[in-house]
C-alpha positions in Angstrom: 28.2 27.0 27.4 24.6 26.1 27.7 22.2 26.5 24.8 18.8 28.2 25.3 16.7 29.5 22.4 16.2 33.2 22.1 12.4 32.8 22.8 13.1 30.8 26.0 15.7 33.3 27.1 13.2 36.2 26.5 10.7 34.3 28.7 13.4 34.1 31.4 13.8 37.9 31.2 10.1 38.3 31.5 10.0 36.0 34.5 12.8 38.0 36.1 10.8 41.2 35.5 7.8 39.6 37.3 9.9 39.2 40.4 10.4 43.0 40.7 8.0 44.2 43.4 5.0 46.1 41.9 5.7 49.1 44.2 9.0 49.5 42.3 7.8 48.7 38.7 5.0 51.3 39.3 7.8 54.0 39.3 9.6 52.8 36.2 9.1 55.5 33.5 10.1 55.7 29.9 12.2 52.6 29.8 12.4 49.6 27.4 14.1 46.3 28.1 15.4 44.2 25.2 17.3 41.0 24.7 20.2 41.2 22.4 22.4 38.3 21.3 25.8 39.9 21.3 27.3 42.4 23.7 29.3 45.4 22.5 32.2 44.1 24.6 33.2 40.7 26.0 31.9 39.9 29.5 29.2 42.5 29.5 25.9 40.8 30.6 23.6 43.8 30.5 23.7 47.6 29.9 21.6 50.5 31.0 21.6 53.6 28.8 19.5 56.6 29.7 18.8 59.2 32.3 18.2 57.6 35.8 15.0 58.6 37.6 17.1 60.4 40.2 18.6 62.8 37.6 15.3 63.7 35.8 14.1 67.2 36.3 11.6 69.7 34.8 13.7 69.6 31.6 12.9 65.9 31.1 10.4 65.6 28.3 10.2 64.3 24.8 13.2 62.1 25.5 13.7 58.7 23.9 13.1 55.8 26.4 15.9 54.6 28.5 17.3 51.4 27.0 18.2 48.2 29.0 19.9 45.5 27.0 20.3 41.9 28.4 23.0 40.1 26.4 22.0 36.5 25.8 25.3 35.0 24.4 27.4 36.5 27.2 25.1 35.1 29.9 24.9 31.7 28.3 28.7 31.6 28.0 29.2 31.9 31.8 26.6 29.4 32.7 26.7 25.6 32.8 23.2 24.8 33.8 19.7 26.1 33.2 19.4 27.0 36.8 22.5 29.2 36.6 21.0 30.9 33.5 17.8 31.7 35.4 19.7 33.1 38.3 22.1 35.2 36.2 19.3 36.6 34.1 17.5 37.6 37.3 20.6 39.2 38.8 21.4 41.0 35.5 17.8 42.3 35.1 17.7 43.6 38.7 21.1 45.2 38.3 20.2 47.1 35.2 16.8 48.2 36.5 18.6 49.5 39.6 20.6 51.8 37.4 17.3 53.1 36.1 16.5 54.0 39.7 19.9 55.8 40.0 21.8 53.1 42.0 25.5 52.9 41.0 27.7 49.8 40.4 29.5 50.3 43.7 26.3 50.1 45.7 25.0 47.2 43.6 28.1 45.2 44.2 27.8 45.7 47.9 24.2 44.4 47.7 25.3 41.3 45.7 24.2 42.5 42.3 
C-alpha cells in the first residue's frame, strides 16, 4: 500500500475533476464530491448516492445534493505507485460522475470504467 496524505489525495481528486470536459460538467446539478478515508465495505473505491439526472422530473426540487464519495484508503490499498493512484482516482471519479448522468455499472464496465 502506498501512502499519500489526505490533502494530496484531495488534490488528485480535484485534478481528476479537471479532466472532465466542460460540456459535461456544465450539466452537473446538485451534486457534491467528497473524499472519505474509509469505505462502508471492503473493496469499494467510490460510491454515488442520489437521483441521476436521467431520472429527475418536475417533482425534483428541494432535494439534498447527490453525494459522491471517493474512498482514499481503499484506493491506496490497491495501488503500489503514485502513478497507479493518479489513474485509479481518475477512473473512480469518472465512474461515479457517470452514475450522476444515469450510466449504469454494466455500461461503464464495457467502457473500461
